[in-house]
Every structure is written in structure tokens, then in C-alpha cells.
N, C-alpha and C positions, 0 to 999 in steps of 0.2 A: 207856505205859511199865509194865512189869510190876513187881509188888512182890516183890522177892527177899529171902530171908533174908540176914542179914549174912554176909560172907565168913568171919567168925570162928566161925560156927556149926559145931559138931562134925560135922554131916552133910556139910559140904564135904570134909573129910578122908576120910570113908568113901566118898563118891562118887568122888573122885579116885583112891582106892585101887582101887575097882571098875573104873574106866576103864583103869587101868594093866594090868589082866588081859586086856583085849581089844585094847589099843593095838598090841601086836606083830602081831596078825592083820591089822589095818587097814594098818599100815605096810608089810607084805609086798607089798601091792597098790598102794602109793603113796599111801595115804590116812592119815588121822589124825582125832582128834576133840578137841574143846575144851569144857570145862564153861563154860557161859554164866552159869547161876544156878539156884537152887532156889527155887521159889515157896512161899508160905506154905501152899498147899494140896497140897504135896508132889509137884509136877511138876518134873522135872529138864529144863532146856533145855540142849541141846548143839548145837554146830556141827560138822558133818562137813567135814573139810578135804581138800585135795588131790584125789586121784582119787575119794574117797568123796563129795565134794560134788557131783560131776556124774554119778555112776554111776547107771544106771537101776535098779540093785538096792539103792540106798541105803536105801529104806524097809525092805527085808528085813534089811539089815545093822543098821539101827537097832532094829527090833523083836526079831529073833532073836538078835542079838549084844549090842549095847550095853544095851538095856533089860533083857534077861534077866540080864545080869551085875550090873547095878545093883540090880535087884529081889531077886536072890538074896542079895546082900550086905546090903541095907537093905530089908526087907520093907515098911516103912511108906511107901516111895515109891509113889505112885499110878501114874505113867507117865513116860515119857521122850518129849520132843518135840524135833524138829529145828527150829532157827531159822536 
């Protein structure tokens, strides 16, 4: 079990806001993403849903889309992982 920051941490709102910027692009193709948690070492865990969960391009979507949007909004985030 990972040690996540509490949901009340202000980083959660920032990450959710960053996810909202990429969510429309994911939804156009029948996918979506969900924030699972933020670890104390600044790793954001997300779950890709719908078409994104089974797409062979999901790694590219995660790195070039989701991770870049989050790191642009919150530079202290180290990386984004799919769970």
C-alpha cells in the first residue's frame, strides 16, 4: 500500500485542475482519467479509464498529455504513474 498525501492537501486541487485541462481530449476518444493519489515523494498516480485504459498508445497519452499538463501546472511533481 502506497503512502499518499491526505486528500485535504492543496496539491490535490492543483492536480485535479491540471487533469481537467486534458480530460476533454481523453473524452473525445472515449477515455478519461482519475486521480488515485499523490505520494509523499511527489509521484501522482492516475488511473486511465474507458478507451484509454486498454489503448496501446496509453503510455504516450500518459507521458505526453497527462504528465506534461500536471508538471507544467505543478513543477514540484516528479512524475506521473498509471495504476
